[in-house]
py3Dmol code that shows the C-alpha trace and the ligand (Angstrom):
import py3Dmol

protein = """\
ATOM      1  CA  MET A   1       0.000   0.000   0.000  1.00  0.00           C
ATOM      2  CA  LEU A   2       1.498   3.311  -1.101  1.00  0.00           C
ATOM      3  CA  ALA A   3       1.372   6.480   1.026  1.00  0.00           C
ATOM      4  CA  PRO A   4      -1.031   9.017  -0.585  1.00  0.00           C
ATOM      5  CA  ALA A   5       1.858  11.368  -1.533  1.00  0.00           C
ATOM      6  CA  ASP A   6       3.654   8.534  -3.367  1.00  0.00           C
ATOM      7  CA  LYS A   7       0.780   7.685  -5.700  1.00  0.00           C
ATOM      8  CA  LYS A   8       0.744   8.783  -9.304  1.00  0.00           C
ATOM      9  CA  LEU A   9      -2.605   7.117  -9.854  1.00  0.00           C
ATOM     10  CA  ALA A  10      -5.100   5.725  -7.367  1.00  0.00           C
ATOM     11  CA  VAL A  11      -8.266   4.066  -8.647  1.00  0.00           C
ATOM     12  CA  SER A  12     -10.772   2.978  -6.073  1.00  0.00           C
ATOM     13  CA  GLY A  13     -13.973   0.943  -6.489  1.00  0.00           C
ATOM     14  CA  LEU A  14     -14.319   1.940 -10.145  1.00  0.00           C
ATOM     15  CA  LYS A  15     -17.422   0.561 -11.836  1.00  0.00           C
ATOM     16  CA  ALA A  16     -18.332   1.180 -15.475  1.00  0.00           C
ATOM     17  CA  TYR A  17     -21.418  -0.499 -16.899  1.00  0.00           C
ATOM     18  CA  TYR A  18     -23.063  -0.643 -20.328  1.00  0.00           C
ATOM     19  CA  MET A  19     -26.746   0.118 -19.732  1.00  0.00           C
ATOM     20  CA  THR A  20     -28.435  -2.200 -22.231  1.00  0.00           C
ATOM     21  CA  GLU A  21     -32.154  -2.944 -22.522  1.00  0.00           C
ATOM     22  CA  ALA A  22     -31.461  -6.381 -21.046  1.00  0.00           C
ATOM     23  CA  GLY A  23     -29.766  -4.792 -17.999  1.00  0.00           C
ATOM     24  CA  PRO A  24     -26.323  -3.452 -17.032  1.00  0.00           C
ATOM     25  CA  VAL A  25     -23.331  -5.246 -18.538  1.00  0.00           C
ATOM     26  CA  LYS A  26     -20.757  -4.946 -15.747  1.00  0.00           C
ATOM     27  CA  ALA A  27     -17.643  -4.454 -17.883  1.00  0.00           C
ATOM     28  CA  VAL A  28     -15.638  -2.850 -15.067  1.00  0.00           C
ATOM     29  CA  ASP A  29     -16.891  -4.012 -11.711  1.00  0.00           C
ATOM     30  CA  GLY A  30     -15.016  -2.644  -8.715  1.00  0.00           C
ATOM     31  CA  VAL A  31     -11.451  -1.980  -9.830  1.00  0.00           C
ATOM     32  CA  ASP A  32      -8.847  -0.863  -7.254  1.00  0.00           C
ATOM     33  CA  LEU A  33      -5.415   0.101  -8.469  1.00  0.00           C
ATOM     34  CA  GLU A  34      -2.389   2.102  -7.350  1.00  0.00           C
ATOM     35  CA  LEU A  35       0.643   3.225  -9.324  1.00  0.00           C
ATOM     36  CA  ALA A  36       3.805   4.905  -8.030  1.00  0.00           C
ATOM     37  CA  PRO A  37       5.372   7.606 -10.245  1.00  0.00           C
ATOM     38  CA  ASN A  38       8.100   5.289 -11.542  1.00  0.00           C
ATOM     39  CA  GLU A  39       5.786   2.365 -12.284  1.00  0.00           C
ATOM     40  CA  SER A  40       4.320   1.268 -15.589  1.00  0.00           C
ATOM     41  CA  LEU A  41       1.344  -1.030 -15.692  1.00  0.00           C
ATOM     42  CA  GLY A  42       0.238  -3.781 -18.026  1.00  0.00           C
ATOM     43  CA  ILE A  43      -3.442  -4.744 -17.979  1.00  0.00           C
ATOM     44  CA  VAL A  44      -3.814  -8.223 -19.422  1.00  0.00           C
ATOM     45  CA  GLY A  45      -6.782 -10.468 -20.113  1.00  0.00           C
ATOM     46  CA  GLU A  46      -8.857 -12.269 -22.726  1.00  0.00           C
ATOM     47  CA  SER A  47     -11.186 -10.475 -25.143  1.00  0.00           C
ATOM     48  CA  ALA A  48     -14.224  -8.910 -23.483  1.00  0.00           C
ATOM     49  CA  CYS A  49     -12.718  -9.110 -19.975  1.00  0.00           C
ATOM     50  CA  GLY A  50     -13.235  -5.340 -19.584  1.00  0.00           C
ATOM     51  CA  LYS A  51      -9.646  -4.118 -20.060  1.00  0.00           C
ATOM     52  CA  SER A  52     -10.428  -1.680 -22.896  1.00  0.00           C
ATOM     53  CA  SER A  53     -13.482  -0.433 -20.994  1.00  0.00           C
ATOM     54  CA  LEU A  54     -11.261   0.197 -17.966  1.00  0.00           C
ATOM     55  CA  GLY A  55      -8.882   2.287 -20.119  1.00  0.00           C
ATOM     56  CA  ALA A  56     -11.804   4.183 -21.650  1.00  0.00           C
ATOM     57  CA  ALA A  57     -13.324   4.764 -18.191  1.00  0.00           C
ATOM     58  CA  LEU A  58     -10.035   6.307 -16.961  1.00  0.00           C
ATOM     59  CA  MET A  59     -10.124   8.586 -20.015  1.00  0.00           C
ATOM     60  CA  ARG A  60     -13.918   9.156 -19.648  1.00  0.00           C
ATOM     61  CA  SER A  61     -14.350   7.997 -23.238  1.00  0.00           C
ATOM     62  CA  LEU A  62     -16.731   5.076 -22.844  1.00  0.00           C
ATOM     63  CA  GLN A  63     -18.917   4.451 -25.876  1.00  0.00           C
ATOM     64  CA  ALA A  64     -22.683   4.769 -25.216  1.00  0.00           C
ATOM     65  CA  PRO A  65     -24.481   3.106 -23.487  1.00  0.00           C
ATOM     66  CA  GLY A  66     -21.402   2.833 -21.260  1.00  0.00           C
ATOM     67  CA  LYS A  67     -21.111   4.979 -18.143  1.00  0.00           C
ATOM     68  CA  ILE A  68     -19.141   5.225 -14.946  1.00  0.00           C
ATOM     69  CA  VAL A  69     -21.501   4.337 -12.119  1.00  0.00           C
ATOM     70  CA  GLU A  70     -19.185   4.481  -9.101  1.00  0.00           C
ATOM     71  CA  GLY A  71     -15.632   4.944  -7.902  1.00  0.00           C
ATOM     72  CA  SER A  72     -12.842   7.473  -7.774  1.00  0.00           C
ATOM     73  CA  VAL A  73      -9.781   8.215  -9.885  1.00  0.00           C
ATOM     74  CA  VAL A  74      -7.061  10.301  -8.238  1.00  0.00           C
ATOM     75  CA  LEU A  75      -4.264  11.459 -10.519  1.00  0.00           C
ATOM     76  CA  ALA A  76      -1.185  13.050  -8.935  1.00  0.00           C
ATOM     77  CA  GLY A  77      -3.230  14.021  -5.884  1.00  0.00           C
ATOM     78  CA  GLN A  78      -6.229  15.442  -7.791  1.00  0.00           C
ATOM     79  CA  ASP A  79      -9.529  13.558  -7.572  1.00  0.00           C
ATOM     80  CA  VAL A  80     -10.468  13.882 -11.245  1.00  0.00           C
ATOM     81  CA  SER A  81     -13.635  11.822 -10.748  1.00  0.00           C
ATOM     82  CA  LYS A  82     -15.168  14.835  -8.973  1.00  0.00           C
ATOM     83  CA  LEU A  83     -14.854  17.004 -12.107  1.00  0.00           C
ATOM     84  CA  SER A  84     -17.844  17.629 -14.382  1.00  0.00           C
ATOM     85  CA  ASN A  85     -17.480  16.403 -17.974  1.00  0.00           C
ATOM     86  CA  SER A  86     -16.651  19.872 -19.245  1.00  0.00           C
ATOM     87  CA  GLU A  87     -14.064  20.408 -16.480  1.00  0.00           C
ATOM     88  CA  PHE A  88     -12.568  16.992 -17.231  1.00  0.00           C
ATOM     89  CA  ASN A  89     -12.369  17.825 -20.962  1.00  0.00           C
ATOM     90  CA  ARG A  90     -10.724  21.165 -20.257  1.00  0.00           C
ATOM     91  CA  GLN A  91      -8.314  20.153 -17.501  1.00  0.00           C
ATOM     92  CA  VAL A  92      -7.555  16.449 -17.858  1.00  0.00           C
ATOM     93  CA  ARG A  93      -8.306  14.852 -21.240  1.00  0.00           C
ATOM     94  CA  TRP A  94      -5.139  14.843 -23.405  1.00  0.00           C
ATOM     95  CA  LYS A  95      -3.454  17.304 -21.011  1.00  0.00           C
ATOM     96  CA  LYS A  96      -3.037  14.919 -18.071  1.00  0.00           C
ATOM     97  CA  ILE A  97      -4.389  11.605 -19.365  1.00  0.00           C
ATOM     98  CA  ALA A  98      -4.023  10.658 -23.030  1.00  0.00           C
ATOM     99  CA  MET A  99      -4.969   7.459 -24.767  1.00  0.00           C
ATOM    100  CA  VAL A 100      -3.928   5.623 -27.896  1.00  0.00           C
ATOM    101  CA  PHE A 101      -7.202   3.899 -28.726  1.00  0.00           C
ATOM    102  CA  GLN A 102      -7.330   0.440 -30.253  1.00  0.00           C
ATOM    103  CA  GLY A 103      -7.071   0.717 -34.060  1.00  0.00           C
ATOM    104  CA  ALA A 104      -6.371   4.477 -33.856  1.00  0.00           C
ATOM    105  CA  MET A 105      -3.762   4.347 -36.618  1.00  0.00           C
ATOM    106  CA  ASN A 106      -6.504   3.308 -39.039  1.00  0.00           C
ATOM    107  CA  ALA A 107      -8.528   6.385 -38.043  1.00  0.00           C
ATOM    108  CA  LEU A 108      -5.952   8.883 -39.406  1.00  0.00           C
ATOM    109  CA  ASP A 109      -7.708  11.019 -42.016  1.00  0.00           C
ATOM    110  CA  PRO A 110      -6.453   9.890 -45.455  1.00  0.00           C
ATOM    111  CA  VAL A 111      -6.979  13.273 -47.140  1.00  0.00           C
ATOM    112  CA  TYR A 112      -4.859  15.362 -44.726  1.00  0.00           C
ATOM    113  CA  THR A 113      -1.101  15.342 -44.160  1.00  0.00           C
ATOM    114  CA  VAL A 114       0.298  14.360 -40.789  1.00  0.00           C
ATOM    115  CA  GLU A 115       1.133  18.026 -40.105  1.00  0.00           C
ATOM    116  CA  SER A 116      -2.457  19.167 -40.833  1.00  0.00           C
ATOM    117  CA  GLN A 117      -3.824  16.568 -38.415  1.00  0.00           C
ATOM    118  CA  LEU A 118      -1.380  17.457 -35.637  1.00  0.00           C
ATOM    119  CA  ARG A 119      -1.944  21.183 -36.263  1.00  0.00           C
ATOM    120  CA  GLU A 120      -5.722  20.734 -36.027  1.00  0.00           C
ATOM    121  CA  LEU A 121      -5.392  19.003 -32.674  1.00  0.00           C
ATOM    122  CA  LEU A 122      -3.165  21.774 -31.330  1.00  0.00           C
ATOM    123  CA  LYS A 123      -5.570  24.484 -32.517  1.00  0.00           C
ATOM    124  CA  GLU A 124      -8.478  22.686 -30.837  1.00  0.00           C
ATOM    125  CA  HIS A 125      -6.549  23.081 -27.588  1.00  0.00           C
ATOM    126  CA  GLY A 126      -5.831  26.774 -28.054  1.00  0.00           C
ATOM    127  CA  PHE A 127      -2.356  26.693 -29.610  1.00  0.00           C
ATOM    128  CA  GLU A 128      -1.845  29.470 -32.177  1.00  0.00           C
ATOM    129  CA  GLY A 129       0.900  30.779 -34.448  1.00  0.00           C
ATOM    130  CA  ASP A 130       3.733  28.861 -36.057  1.00  0.00           C
ATOM    131  CA  LEU A 131       3.315  25.312 -34.808  1.00  0.00           C
ATOM    132  CA  HIS A 132       5.833  23.795 -37.224  1.00  0.00           C
ATOM    133  CA  ASP A 133       8.607  23.431 -34.613  1.00  0.00           C
ATOM    134  CA  LYS A 134       6.293  21.909 -32.020  1.00  0.00           C
ATOM    135  CA  ILE A 135       5.055  19.375 -34.583  1.00  0.00           C
ATOM    136  CA  ALA A 136       8.626  18.551 -35.688  1.00  0.00           C
ATOM    137  CA  LYS A 137       9.644  17.957 -32.036  1.00  0.00           C
ATOM    138  CA  SER A 138       6.617  15.762 -31.389  1.00  0.00           C
ATOM    139  CA  LEU A 139       7.586  13.558 -34.362  1.00  0.00           C
ATOM    140  CA  GLU A 140      11.212  13.413 -33.272  1.00  0.00           C
ATOM    141  CA  GLN A 141      10.259  12.220 -29.793  1.00  0.00           C
ATOM    142  CA  VAL A 142       8.622   9.142 -31.364  1.00  0.00           C
ATOM    143  CA  ASP A 143      11.735   8.595 -33.504  1.00  0.00           C
ATOM    144  CA  LEU A 144      10.217   9.847 -36.769  1.00  0.00           C
ATOM    145  CA  ASP A 145      11.991  12.219 -39.122  1.00  0.00           C
ATOM    146  CA  PRO A 146      10.239  15.635 -39.088  1.00  0.00           C
ATOM    147  CA  SER A 147       9.807  15.322 -42.883  1.00  0.00           C
ATOM    148  CA  VAL A 148       7.057  12.768 -42.116  1.00  0.00           C
ATOM    149  CA  ALA A 149       4.870  15.817 -41.316  1.00  0.00           C
ATOM    150  CA  SER A 150       4.345  16.502 -45.025  1.00  0.00           C
ATOM    151  CA  ARG A 151       3.246  12.960 -45.830  1.00  0.00           C
ATOM    152  CA  TYR A 152      -0.253  11.481 -46.103  1.00  0.00           C
ATOM    153  CA  PRO A 153      -1.197   8.425 -44.006  1.00  0.00           C
ATOM    154  CA  HIS A 154      -1.176   6.093 -47.049  1.00  0.00           C
ATOM    155  CA  GLU A 155       2.513   6.973 -47.571  1.00  0.00           C
ATOM    156  CA  LEU A 156       3.425   5.567 -44.135  1.00  0.00           C
ATOM    157  CA  SER A 157       4.008   2.002 -42.933  1.00  0.00           C
ATOM    158  CA  GLY A 158       1.871   0.597 -40.105  1.00  0.00           C
ATOM    159  CA  GLY A 159       4.671   1.205 -37.586  1.00  0.00           C
ATOM    160  CA  MET A 160       5.078   4.830 -38.717  1.00  0.00           C
ATOM    161  CA  LYS A 161       1.312   5.442 -38.469  1.00  0.00           C
ATOM    162  CA  GLN A 162       1.301   4.052 -34.948  1.00  0.00           C
ATOM    163  CA  ARG A 163       4.185   6.402 -34.033  1.00  0.00           C
ATOM    164  CA  VAL A 164       2.187   9.338 -35.456  1.00  0.00           C
ATOM    165  CA  VAL A 165      -0.789   8.333 -33.301  1.00  0.00           C
ATOM    166  CA  ILE A 166       1.477   8.160 -30.218  1.00  0.00           C
ATOM    167  CA  ALA A 167       2.921  11.593 -31.120  1.00  0.00           C
ATOM    168  CA  MET A 168      -0.661  12.945 -31.280  1.00  0.00           C
ATOM    169  CA  ALA A 169      -1.445  11.523 -27.839  1.00  0.00           C
ATOM    170  CA  LEU A 170       1.695  13.160 -26.422  1.00  0.00           C
ATOM    171  CA  LEU A 171       1.197  16.595 -28.040  1.00  0.00           C
ATOM    172  CA  LEU A 172      -0.143  18.174 -24.848  1.00  0.00           C
ATOM    173  CA  GLU A 173       2.463  16.464 -22.651  1.00  0.00           C
ATOM    174  CA  PRO A 174       0.213  14.258 -20.495  1.00  0.00           C
ATOM    175  CA  ASP A 175       1.373  12.608 -17.251  1.00  0.00           C
ATOM    176  CA  LEU A 176      -0.361   9.341 -18.043  1.00  0.00           C
ATOM    177  CA  LEU A 177      -0.509   7.548 -21.400  1.00  0.00           C
ATOM    178  CA  ILE A 178      -2.915   4.647 -21.848  1.00  0.00           C
ATOM    179  CA  ALA A 179      -2.089   2.516 -24.894  1.00  0.00           C
ATOM    180  CA  ASP A 180      -4.810   0.015 -25.839  1.00  0.00           C
ATOM    181  CA  GLU A 181      -3.421  -2.868 -27.931  1.00  0.00           C
ATOM    182  CA  PRO A 182      -0.986  -0.479 -29.681  1.00  0.00           C
ATOM    183  CA  THR A 183       0.767  -3.256 -31.574  1.00  0.00           C
ATOM    184  CA  THR A 184      -2.234  -5.072 -33.052  1.00  0.00           C
ATOM    185  CA  ALA A 185      -1.851  -5.668 -36.811  1.00  0.00           C
ATOM    186  CA  LEU A 186       1.880  -4.897 -36.704  1.00  0.00           C
ATOM    187  CA  ASP A 187       4.536  -7.500 -37.429  1.00  0.00           C
ATOM    188  CA  VAL A 188       6.617  -8.881 -34.563  1.00  0.00           C
ATOM    189  CA  LEU A 189       9.639  -6.690 -35.274  1.00  0.00           C
ATOM    190  CA  VAL A 190       7.571  -3.485 -35.370  1.00  0.00           C
ATOM    191  CA  GLN A 191       5.681  -4.591 -32.237  1.00  0.00           C
ATOM    192  CA  SER A 192       8.964  -4.767 -30.381  1.00  0.00           C
ATOM    193  CA  GLN A 193      10.010  -1.324 -31.708  1.00  0.00           C
ATOM    194  CA  ILE A 194       6.746   0.243 -30.476  1.00  0.00           C
ATOM    195  CA  ILE A 195       7.193  -1.303 -27.025  1.00  0.00           C
ATOM    196  CA  LYS A 196      10.788   0.001 -26.904  1.00  0.00           C
ATOM    197  CA  LEU A 197       9.493   3.455 -27.868  1.00  0.00           C
ATOM    198  CA  LEU A 198       6.912   3.426 -25.046  1.00  0.00           C
ATOM    199  CA  LYS A 199       9.633   2.330 -22.629  1.00  0.00           C
ATOM    200  CA  LYS A 200      11.924   5.145 -23.794  1.00  0.00           C
ATOM    201  CA  LEU A 201       9.131   7.719 -23.377  1.00  0.00           C
ATOM    202  CA  GLN A 202       8.525   6.462 -19.886  1.00  0.00           C
ATOM    203  CA  GLU A 203      12.187   6.521 -18.871  1.00  0.00           C
ATOM    204  CA  GLU A 204      13.214   9.760 -20.558  1.00  0.00           C
ATOM    205  CA  LYS A 205      10.051  11.860 -20.201  1.00  0.00           C
ATOM    206  CA  GLY A 206       8.759  10.375 -16.958  1.00  0.00           C
ATOM    207  CA  ILE A 207       5.390   9.535 -18.529  1.00  0.00           C
ATOM    208  CA  THR A 208       3.437   6.849 -16.708  1.00  0.00           C
ATOM    209  CA  VAL A 209       2.378   4.231 -19.245  1.00  0.00           C
ATOM    210  CA  ILE A 210      -0.537   1.824 -18.961  1.00  0.00           C
ATOM    211  CA  LEU A 211      -0.360  -0.831 -21.663  1.00  0.00           C
ATOM    212  CA  ILE A 212      -3.529  -2.828 -22.336  1.00  0.00           C
ATOM    213  CA  SER A 213      -3.059  -6.108 -24.166  1.00  0.00           C
ATOM    214  CA  HIS A 214      -4.102  -9.743 -24.397  1.00  0.00           C
ATOM    215  CA  ASP A 215      -0.397 -10.619 -24.778  1.00  0.00           C
ATOM    216  CA  LEU A 216       1.269 -11.219 -21.409  1.00  0.00           C
ATOM    217  CA  GLY A 217       4.687 -11.746 -23.023  1.00  0.00           C
ATOM    218  CA  LEU A 218       4.525  -8.397 -24.819  1.00  0.00           C
ATOM    219  CA  VAL A 219       3.331  -6.512 -21.738  1.00  0.00           C
ATOM    220  CA  SER A 220       6.140  -7.934 -19.602  1.00  0.00           C
ATOM    221  CA  GLN A 221       8.697  -6.243 -21.901  1.00  0.00           C
ATOM    222  CA  LEU A 222       7.428  -2.841 -20.737  1.00  0.00           C
ATOM    223  CA  ALA A 223       5.495  -3.025 -17.507  1.00  0.00           C
ATOM    224  CA  SER A 224       6.965  -3.072 -14.016  1.00  0.00           C
ATOM    225  CA  LYS A 225       3.567  -4.080 -12.638  1.00  0.00           C
ATOM    226  CA  ILE A 226       0.887  -6.312 -14.117  1.00  0.00           C
ATOM    227  CA  ALA A 227      -2.843  -6.441 -13.434  1.00  0.00           C
ATOM    228  CA  ILE A 228      -4.657  -9.511 -14.705  1.00  0.00           C
ATOM    229  CA  MET A 229      -8.292  -8.789 -15.586  1.00  0.00           C
ATOM    230  CA  TYR A 230     -11.052 -11.350 -15.762  1.00  0.00           C
ATOM    231  CA  GLY A 231     -14.801 -10.926 -15.922  1.00  0.00           C
ATOM    232  CA  GLY A 232     -14.711  -7.158 -15.302  1.00  0.00           C
ATOM    233  CA  GLN A 233     -12.437  -7.422 -12.244  1.00  0.00           C
ATOM    234  CA  LEU A 234      -8.717  -7.348 -11.556  1.00  0.00           C
ATOM    235  CA  ILE A 235      -8.064 -10.823 -10.220  1.00  0.00           C
ATOM    236  CA  GLU A 236      -4.333 -10.525  -9.549  1.00  0.00           C
ATOM    237  CA  VAL A 237      -2.027  -7.522  -9.292  1.00  0.00           C
ATOM    238  CA  GLY A 238       1.699  -7.712  -8.632  1.00  0.00           C
ATOM    239  CA  SER A 239       5.159  -6.919  -9.915  1.00  0.00           C
ATOM    240  CA  THR A 240       5.932  -8.308 -13.374  1.00  0.00           C
ATOM    241  CA  GLN A 241       8.533 -10.583 -11.830  1.00  0.00           C
ATOM    242  CA  ASP A 242       6.096 -11.984  -9.233  1.00  0.00           C
ATOM    243  CA  ILE A 243       3.342 -12.510 -11.776  1.00  0.00           C
ATOM    244  CA  TYR A 244       5.696 -14.349 -14.132  1.00  0.00           C
ATOM    245  CA  LYS A 245       7.713 -16.331 -11.605  1.00  0.00           C
ATOM    246  CA  ASN A 246       5.103 -16.935  -8.936  1.00  0.00           C
ATOM    247  CA  PRO A 247       1.595 -16.529 -10.379  1.00  0.00           C
ATOM    248  CA  LYS A 248      -0.981 -17.180  -7.677  1.00  0.00           C
ATOM    249  CA  HIS A 249      -4.421 -17.026  -9.245  1.00  0.00           C
ATOM    250  CA  PRO A 250      -5.353 -20.195 -11.203  1.00  0.00           C
ATOM    251  CA  TYR A 251      -6.342 -17.997 -14.182  1.00  0.00           C
ATOM    252  CA  THR A 252      -2.934 -16.235 -14.183  1.00  0.00           C
ATOM    253  CA  GLN A 253      -1.237 -19.640 -13.961  1.00  0.00           C
ATOM    254  CA  ALA A 254      -3.264 -20.845 -16.957  1.00  0.00           C
ATOM    255  CA  LEU A 255      -2.462 -17.668 -18.932  1.00  0.00           C
ATOM    256  CA  ILE A 256       1.260 -18.134 -18.334  1.00  0.00           C
ATOM    257  CA  ALA A 257       1.083 -21.822 -19.253  1.00  0.00           C
ATOM    258  CA  ALA A 258      -0.569 -20.765 -22.517  1.00  0.00           C
ATOM    259  CA  VAL A 259       2.385 -18.519 -23.536  1.00  0.00           C
ATOM    260  CA  PRO A 260       4.308 -20.467 -26.238  1.00  0.00           C
ATOM    261  CA  ARG A 261       7.967 -21.113 -25.298  1.00  0.00           C
ATOM    262  CA  LEU A 262      10.642 -21.303 -27.951  1.00  0.00           C
ATOM    263  CA  ARG A 263      13.000 -23.417 -25.855  1.00  0.00           C
ATOM    264  CA  SER A 264      10.428 -25.920 -24.620  1.00  0.00           C
ATOM    265  CA  ASP A 265      10.465 -29.531 -25.906  1.00  0.00           C
ATOM    266  CA  SER A 266       6.729 -29.811 -25.320  1.00  0.00           C
ATOM    267  CA  LYS A 267       4.601 -29.556 -28.445  1.00  0.00           C
ATOM    268  CA  LYS A 268       1.444 -29.364 -26.349  1.00  0.00           C
ATOM    269  CA  ILE A 269      -0.627 -26.203 -26.775  1.00  0.00           C
ATOM    270  CA  HIS A 270      -2.144 -25.112 -23.473  1.00  0.00           C
ATOM    271  CA  PHE A 271      -5.539 -23.444 -23.478  1.00  0.00           C
ATOM    272  CA  ILE A 272      -8.102 -22.501 -20.874  1.00  0.00           C
ATOM    273  CA  PRO A 273     -11.240 -24.600 -21.242  1.00  0.00           C
ATOM    274  CA  GLY A 274     -14.675 -22.947 -21.054  1.00  0.00           C
ATOM    275  CA  SER A 275     -15.577 -19.371 -21.762  1.00  0.00           C
ATOM    276  CA  PRO A 276     -15.532 -16.094 -19.804  1.00  0.00           C
ATOM    277  CA  PRO A 277     -18.576 -15.219 -17.668  1.00  0.00           C
ATOM    278  CA  ASN A 278     -21.560 -13.336 -19.045  1.00  0.00           C
ATOM    279  CA  LEU A 279     -21.194  -9.872 -17.532  1.00  0.00           C
ATOM    280  CA  LEU A 280     -24.906  -9.216 -17.946  1.00  0.00           C
ATOM    281  CA  ASN A 281     -25.470 -11.832 -15.324  1.00  0.00           C
ATOM    282  CA  ALA A 282     -22.141 -12.171 -13.528  1.00  0.00           C
ATOM    283  CA  PRO A 283     -21.632 -15.135 -11.145  1.00  0.00           C
ATOM    284  CA  GLU A 284     -22.350 -14.465  -7.489  1.00  0.00           C
ATOM    285  CA  GLY A 285     -19.011 -15.769  -6.167  1.00  0.00           C
ATOM    286  CA  CYS A 286     -15.677 -16.167  -7.960  1.00  0.00           C
ATOM    287  CA  ARG A 287     -16.020 -15.279 -11.644  1.00  0.00           C
ATOM    288  CA  PHE A 288     -13.539 -18.011 -12.627  1.00  0.00           C
ATOM    289  CA  TYR A 289     -15.502 -20.719 -10.774  1.00  0.00           C
ATOM    290  CA  ASP A 290     -16.808 -22.538 -13.867  1.00  0.00           C
ATOM    291  CA  ARG A 291     -13.317 -22.881 -15.370  1.00  0.00           C
ATOM    292  CA  CYS A 292     -11.191 -23.369 -12.266  1.00  0.00           C
ATOM    293  CA  PRO A 293      -9.629 -26.789 -11.550  1.00  0.00           C
ATOM    294  CA  TYR A 294      -9.371 -25.937  -7.811  1.00  0.00           C
ATOM    295  CA  ALA A 295     -12.920 -24.646  -7.271  1.00  0.00           C
ATOM    296  CA  MET A 296     -14.275 -25.168  -3.732  1.00  0.00           C
ATOM    297  CA  ASP A 297     -17.763 -24.743  -2.270  1.00  0.00           C
ATOM    298  CA  VAL A 298     -16.926 -21.333  -0.815  1.00  0.00           C
ATOM    299  CA  CYS A 299     -15.929 -20.056  -4.284  1.00  0.00           C
ATOM    300  CA  LYS A 300     -19.402 -20.486  -5.767  1.00  0.00           C
ATOM    301  CA  LYS A 301     -21.309 -18.124  -3.483  1.00  0.00           C
ATOM    302  CA  THR A 302     -18.801 -15.738  -1.924  1.00  0.00           C
ATOM    303  CA  PRO A 303     -16.612 -13.361  -3.953  1.00  0.00           C
ATOM    304  CA  PRO A 304     -12.953 -13.791  -2.952  1.00  0.00           C
ATOM    305  CA  GLU A 305     -10.476 -10.999  -2.291  1.00  0.00           C
ATOM    306  CA  PHE A 306      -7.124 -11.177  -0.584  1.00  0.00           C
ATOM    307  CA  LYS A 307      -4.422  -8.536  -0.277  1.00  0.00           C
ATOM    308  CA  THR A 308      -0.800  -9.651  -0.509  1.00  0.00           C
ATOM    309  CA  GLU A 309       2.214  -7.581   0.556  1.00  0.00           C
ATOM    310  CA  THR A 310       2.783  -6.245  -2.942  1.00  0.00           C
ATOM    311  CA  GLY A 311      -0.623  -6.480  -4.586  1.00  0.00           C
ATOM    312  CA  TYR A 312      -3.648  -8.690  -4.340  1.00  0.00           C
ATOM    313  CA  VAL A 313      -5.219 -11.872  -5.585  1.00  0.00           C
ATOM    314  CA  ARG A 314      -8.942 -12.614  -5.784  1.00  0.00           C
ATOM    315  CA  CYS A 315      -8.850 -16.280  -4.835  1.00  0.00           C
ATOM    316  CA  TRP A 316     -10.024 -18.243  -1.809  1.00  0.00           C
ATOM    317  CA  LEU A 317      -6.951 -20.507  -2.052  1.00  0.00           C
ATOM    318  CA  TYR A 318      -4.894 -17.710  -0.459  1.00  0.00           C
ATOM    319  CA  ASP A 319      -7.370 -16.261   2.006  1.00  0.00           C
ATOM    320  CA  PRO A 320      -7.155 -18.035   5.396  1.00  0.00           C
ATOM    321  CA  LYS A 321     -10.882 -17.336   5.843  1.00  0.00           C
ATOM    322  CA  GLY A 322     -11.552 -19.691   2.900  1.00  0.00           C
ATOM    323  CA  LYS A 323     -10.321 -22.628   4.983  1.00  0.00           C
ATOM    324  CA  GLU A 324     -12.527 -21.884   7.989  1.00  0.00           C
TER     325      GLU A 324
END
"""
ligand_1 = """\
8
SF4
Fe -10.650 -21.127 -8.271
Fe -11.974 -20.690 -6.005
Fe -9.732 -19.373 -6.494
Fe -11.941 -18.856 -7.875
S -11.639 -18.518 -5.675
S -9.925 -19.071 -8.690
S -12.857 -20.868 -8.074
S -9.961 -21.564 -6.182
"""
view = py3Dmol.view(width=600, height=400)
view.addModel(protein, "pdb")
view.setStyle({"model": 0}, {"cartoon": {"style": "trace"}})
view.addModel(ligand_1, "xyz")
view.setStyle({"model": 1}, {"stick": {}})
view.zoomTo()
view.show()
């Protein structure tokens, strides 16, 4: 547990639901999270576990009918959850928290040059005058030659487009950058370059990075801390080393077993049987109950939660109360 002054980000009891006609889909259901200034976080889980919704909730960019129903988000000591939408837009969005949305590189406007698109964004936020130098610097910080500014998106490779999108997110110098699957659709070499770039930005500029991905191996190249998400909840949070070397939650163990290993003699492909829970009608107790090989009676009815020294794990196997 970090002292309040040491926290860069503190998320408490965050709930974000999609209000459908059939009822609320509990995509983010009680997330607690803390990050120190020097930490970077990877949020990992299967499709539809709620990880993208969590990123969008932090950025207040949930697609309708999604909405934040509860919880607080404190960034560098400021409780930004208390701000109205217009205050949040003015004070926080892009200026303090920025996000590279999933598939953003495909949303670059094909009829405008990179410079026009960066210039437009700056003007929207009140920047006037000759913005050429600022745009050149923003491209250089993502390791692109400033001449890229005069090119159209179709003249750029996938990796270059993704760098442009990251440059856009960093234009207003945010403290926190959330990158949602930033390497999807890129080849393995370019994926690794993008991760190295995010790491460099974090180390050199002091930007806190949250990387959202289904790929635990990829996330571990960047993140100092990993949060495993399942069924709308974080089910294990710990240092990257602990999660990799000593995974506690049965779901984390299964995820790690499913990572292919180049040096292994085994040709067996590990997978997790069953499917994730329906978040329209989430299970009463542990959300992994139906797929867990260690499930006990207590798991079915009572939601588990257990704090460890460095994080937490939602599993009755580790809570002494589960054995009573
Ligand atoms: Fe498995 Fe029970 Fe732990 Fe859930 S709480 S992961 S069902 S042992």
